[in-house]
C-alpha positions in Angstrom: 36.1 137.3 30.6 32.9 136.1 29.6 31.3 136.4 33.6 32.7 140.2 33.5 30.9 141.0 30.3 27.6 139.5 31.6 28.1 141.0 35.1 28.3 144.6 33.4 25.9 144.9 30.1 22.7 143.5 28.7 24.5 140.4 27.3 23.0 136.8 26.4 25.5 133.7 25.7 25.6 131.1 23.4 27.4 128.2 24.3 27.9 126.6 20.8 30.0 124.1 19.2 29.7 125.7 15.7 27.0 123.3 14.4 23.9 123.6 12.8 21.5 124.1 15.6 24.0 126.6 17.6 24.1 128.8 14.9 20.5 128.8 14.3 19.8 129.7 17.8 22.7 132.7 17.6 20.5 133.8 14.5 17.1 133.4 16.3 18.4 135.1 19.7 20.2 137.8 17.6 16.8 138.9 15.5 15.0 138.7 19.0 17.3 141.7 20.0 17.0 143.9 17.3 16.1 147.4 18.8 17.2 146.2 22.1 19.9 146.9 24.4 20.9 143.1 24.4 23.6 142.0 22.8 24.4 138.1 21.6 27.7 136.7 22.1 28.9 133.1 20.7 31.1 130.9 23.2 32.9 128.0 22.2 32.8 124.9 24.1 35.6 123.6 22.4 37.6 126.2 24.0 37.1 124.9 27.6 38.6 122.0 29.5 36.7 119.4 30.7 37.1 121.2 34.4 35.6 123.9 32.9 32.6 122.6 31.2 31.5 121.1 34.6 32.0 124.2 36.2 30.2 126.2 34.1 27.4 123.0 34.3 27.0 122.7 30.7 25.2 119.5 29.6 24.5 120.2 25.9 24.7 122.7 23.5 23.8 125.1 22.5 23.0 126.4 25.7 22.1 129.5 26.9 23.6 131.8 29.7 22.0 134.9 31.4 23.8 136.7 34.0 26.0 133.7 34.4 23.2 131.0 34.9 21.9 128.2 32.6 18.7 129.7 31.1 17.6 127.4 28.4 19.2 124.4 26.9 18.3 123.7 23.4 17.3 125.7 20.4 14.6 127.7 21.2 11.3 129.0 19.6 11.4 132.5 18.0 8.8 132.8 21.0 11.3 131.6 23.3 13.9 133.7 22.2 12.1 137.0 22.3 11.3 135.7 25.8 15.1 135.4 26.8 16.1 139.0 25.4 13.3 140.2 27.9 14.7 138.4 30.5 18.2 139.6 30.0 16.7 143.1 30.0 14.6 142.9 33.0 17.2 141.4 35.0 19.6 143.6 34.5 17.7 146.2 35.7 17.2 144.6 38.7 21.1 143.3 39.2 21.5 147.0 39.2 21.1 147.0 42.6 22.3 143.4 43.4 22.5 142.3 47.1 26.5 141.8 46.7 27.0 145.8 45.4 26.0 146.5 49.2 29.5 146.6 51.1 27.8 146.3 54.3 26.4 143.5 53.3 29.8 141.9 51.7 31.5 142.6 55.6 28.9 141.1 56.7 29.5 137.6 54.5 32.7 137.8 55.1 32.9 138.0 58.6 34.1 141.2 59.2 30.8 142.9 60.8 29.2 142.1 64.0 27.0 139.1 63.0 25.0 139.7 66.2 23.9 143.0 65.5 22.9 142.2 61.9 21.2 139.1 63.5 18.6 141.3 65.4 18.5 143.8 62.2 17.5 141.2 60.4 14.9 139.8 62.4 13.2 142.9 63.2 13.2 144.4 60.0 12.5 141.1 57.5 9.9 139.8 59.5 7.5 142.3 58.5 7.9 141.5 55.1 8.3 137.8 55.4 4.7 137.8 57.2 3.2 139.9 54.5 4.7 137.7 51.6 1.9 135.1 50.9 -0.6 138.3 51.2 1.2 140.0 48.6 1.0 137.1 46.3 -2.7 136.7 46.5 -2.9 140.1 46.2 -1.4 139.9 42.8 -3.3 136.8 42.0 -6.5 139.0 42.1 -5.3 140.7 39.1 -4.3 138.5 36.8 -7.0 137.0 34.4 -4.6 134.4 32.5 -5.8 130.9 33.9 -1.8 129.7 33.2 -0.4 132.4 35.0 -2.4 132.6 37.6 -2.0 128.8 38.5 2.0 129.7 38.5 1.0 132.0 41.5 -1.3 129.5 43.4 1.5 126.7 43.1 3.8 130.0 44.5 1.4 130.8 47.5 1.1 126.8 47.9 4.8 126.9 49.0 4.4 130.0 51.0 2.0 128.4 52.7 4.4 125.0 53.8 2.2 122.7 51.2 -0.5 123.3 53.7 1.6 122.0 56.5 1.4 125.0 59.2 4.6 124.0 60.6 6.5 125.0 57.1 4.7 128.0 56.9 7.7 130.5 55.5 6.8 133.0 58.3 6.6 130.3 60.8 10.2 129.2 59.2 11.4 132.5 60.1 9.5 132.5 63.4 12.0 129.8 64.1 14.9 132.2 63.3 13.7 135.0 65.7 13.2 132.9 68.5 16.6 131.1 68.3 18.0 134.7 69.4 15.5 134.9 72.4 13.2 137.5 70.7 9.4 137.3 70.4 8.1 137.7 66.9 4.7 139.0 68.8 6.8 141.9 69.9 8.0 142.9 66.6 4.6 142.3 65.4 3.4 145.6 67.5 5.9 147.7 65.8 3.6 150.5 64.1 6.0 153.0 62.7 9.7 154.0 61.9 11.1 150.5 60.8 12.1 150.3 57.2 11.5 146.8 56.9 7.3 147.9 58.0 7.6 150.8 55.1 8.5 148.6 52.6 6.0 146.2 53.5 3.3 148.3 53.4 4.6 149.8 50.0 4.7 146.1 48.2 1.0 145.6 49.7 -0.4 148.8 48.2 1.5 147.9 44.9 -0.2 144.1 44.8 -3.5 145.4 46.3 -3.8 148.4 43.8 -2.5 146.9 40.7 -2.1 146.3 37.7 -0.8 142.8 37.5 2.3 144.7 35.4 3.0 146.4 38.5 2.4 143.7 41.1 4.3 140.7 39.3 7.1 143.1 38.5 7.7 143.8 42.0 7.4 140.0 43.0 9.5 138.8 40.1 12.6 141.5 41.5 11.9 140.4 44.8 12.5 136.5 44.0 15.2 136.9 41.5 16.7 139.1 44.3 16.2 137.1 47.6 18.2 134.0 46.5 21.4 135.0 46.4 20.7 137.2 49.5 19.8 134.0 51.3 23.2 133.0 50.4 24.7 135.7 52.1 23.0 135.8 55.1 23.8 132.3 55.5 27.5 133.0 55.2 27.1 136.2 57.6 25.1 134.0 60.2 27.9 131.2 60.3 29.7 132.8 63.3 26.5 132.3 65.7 26.5 128.8 65.5 22.7 128.7 65.1 20.9 125.5 64.7 19.5 123.7 61.4 16.1 124.9 62.3 16.8 128.5 63.1 18.6 129.2 59.8 16.2 126.8 57.8 14.4 129.9 56.3 17.3 130.7 54.4 18.4 127.7 53.3 14.6 126.8 52.0 14.8 130.2 50.2 18.4 130.2 48.7 17.4 127.5 46.5 13.5 127.4 45.9 13.4 131.4 45.1 15.2 130.0 41.3 11.7 128.5 40.8 9.5 130.9 41.9 11.1 133.5 39.9 10.8 131.5 37.0 7.1 131.3 37.4 6.6 134.8 38.2 8.6 136.1 35.0 6.6 134.2 33.1 3.6 135.2 34.6 4.9 138.7 33.9 5.6 138.0 30.4 2.3 137.1 29.5 0.3 140.3 31.0 2.7 142.5 29.2 1.4 143.0 26.0 2.3 146.6 24.6 5.8 147.6 24.7 4.5 150.6 27.3 3.6 147.7 29.5 6.9 146.0 29.0 8.7 149.3 30.0 6.2 149.8 33.0 7.5 146.7 34.3 10.8 146.8 33.8 10.9 150.1 35.7 8.8 148.5 38.5 11.3 145.7 38.9 14.1 148.1 39.2 12.8 150.1 42.0 11.5 147.1 43.7 15.0 145.9 43.4 16.4 149.6 44.5 14.2 149.3 47.5 15.1 146.1 49.1 18.6 146.9 48.1 18.3 149.9 50.6 16.5 147.9 53.1 19.2 145.2 53.5 22.4 147.7 53.0 20.6 149.2 56.0 20.2 145.7 57.8 23.8 144.9 57.4 24.8 148.4 59.0 23.1 147.6 62.1 24.9 149.1 65.4 24.5 148.6 68.7 22.7 150.7 71.0 23.0 150.3 75.0 19.9 151.3 76.5 19.9 152.6 79.9 17.6 150.2 81.4 20.9 147.9 80.2 23.1 149.7 82.2 20.7 150.1 85.1 20.7 146.4 85.3 24.4 146.6 84.8 25.2 149.2 87.9 22.6 147.0 90.0 24.7 144.0 89.3 28.0 145.7 89.9 26.5 147.0 93.5 25.6 143.3 94.3 28.9 141.6 93.3 30.9 144.2 95.1 30.6 142.6 98.2 32.4 139.9 97.0 36.0 139.2 98.1 36.7 138.9 94.3 35.4 142.6 93.1 39.0 143.8 93.5 40.5 141.0 91.3 37.7 140.9 89.0 35.8 144.1 88.5 32.6 143.8 86.8 32.4 145.0 83.1 29.5 144.9 80.5 29.7 144.1 76.9 26.5 144.7 74.7 25.2 142.0 71.9 22.6 142.8 69.7 20.0 140.2 71.4 21.8 140.0 75.0 23.4 142.6 77.3 26.4 140.1 78.5 27.9 141.1 81.9 31.6 139.7 82.3 34.9 139.7 84.7 37.1 141.2 82.1 36.3 139.8 79.1 33.3 138.6 76.8 33.7 135.0 76.8 34.2 135.2 80.9 30.6 136.3 81.3 28.5 135.1 84.5 25.0 136.8 83.5 23.6 137.3 80.0 20.3 140.2 80.1 17.5 139.9 77.6 15.6 143.2 77.7 14.3 143.7 74.2 12.1 140.2 74.4 8.6 139.9 75.5 9.8 139.4 79.2 13.1 140.3 80.5 14.8 137.3 81.6 18.7 136.8 82.7 21.0 133.7 81.5 23.1 132.3 83.4 26.2 129.3 83.5 24.6 127.7 86.6 22.3 124.3 86.5 18.5 124.6 86.1 18.5 123.1 89.9 21.0 125.6 90.8 19.5 128.5 89.8 15.6 127.3 91.0 17.2 127.3 94.4 18.5 130.8 94.5 15.5 132.3 92.7 12.2 131.3 94.7 9.6 132.8 93.5 10.9 133.3 89.9 10.3 131.2 86.3 13.3 129.4 85.8 13.7 127.2 82.7 16.5 125.8 80.7 17.8 127.3 77.7 19.7 126.7 74.3 23.3 126.0 75.3 24.4 128.7 72.3 23.2 131.2 75.4 23.9 129.6 78.4 22.2 127.0 80.9 19.6 128.5 83.1 17.3 131.3 82.4 15.4 133.0 85.1 12.4 135.7 84.4 12.0 139.3 85.6 10.1 142.5 85.2 12.6 145.1 85.7 15.8 146.1 87.4 14.5 146.4 90.8 13.8 142.5 90.5 17.4 141.8 90.5 17.7 142.8 94.4 15.2 139.9 95.2 17.5 137.8 92.9 21.0 138.6 94.9 21.7 135.2 95.7 21.6 134.3 92.3 23.3 137.4 90.8 26.2 136.3 93.5 26.7 133.1 93.2 27.1 133.4 89.8 29.4 136.1 89.8 31.7 133.9 92.2 31.4 130.9 90.0 33.0 132.6 87.5 35.3 134.3 89.4 36.8 131.3 90.9 37.0 129.4 87.3 39.5 132.5 86.2 
């Protein structure tokens, strides 16, 4: 019941043992919430079982919870009580568009959607925001006059830059995810229009550069509060793809780190809000940013596959080559489009013999033949090993006409799979 109430209204919960400190905390928060939409509710810890206490993470009384998360332990000062009430208000405005409210994201996280389609959409759309986020922070810092607040943001910026380790830069971590699917970040970077992710990045850039600090910090706080739970859902949705730990490291890092980052931004935001009008602007800005992110991730999680004309041309070329095999009548060539490759099979997606990659900087086909076999059958073409999740060997080519020159490779890959079947 407590969780349901906190989910649907502006509530600050005080887990109490009924003693003086708990009652004093209730009084402080009640006074701070007067004239606001926030309600203060007492929860008695004595009504919980030891297992429930452990589940809530309660270690002391009083403990103050906001949105089912521990926000403060012990008795707050009057100033801290005021900040907690403000946190309830702005968090509710942001979480009105929480990631779990997207039916598309729920389907993705539960495995009821095409993980491959959404993974490509995520790589293409979110990379624009990820690449620019350190610059958002840097622009926001330029509007902050308070030294303490600026230091909080600099600390966040330092972490975004991998603590000065270039291989741990957060955009670099996301590029590992992109490359794990056979895509090239440089190709995505060339997109100049028509991308919702790019449009969102451009909007945030404008807000952070133009200021004032209230709008910049309100926007970034909404993103940080929103993004941790989003990463948790994305990790669940990506699980069927069995990506490496390096490929998913970006999401793992942000599923936890953004709790700290959001607290830093919230503290800085509260400091720059001096008047009631400024506070209203901060809440409104944060809500708008949250809605923008909700719309973007709902779009990403709704991605559908589109088979291109080039992919169909590749399919027809391969089918024509394989028609010369005595297996062609019993094992007809078919295709199954996936988001980051175009699969050619002999009747079922798991009985594939070629996977074409046409959305990357360089076109390629992946086979189940060994690298040595593929090299022998592809004179004049670059051949290299590929991650086991995709196959065994990769052969690079320029266009579908090159496949005629790779006839021996295509034919051998087809017959090898047909014989196994």
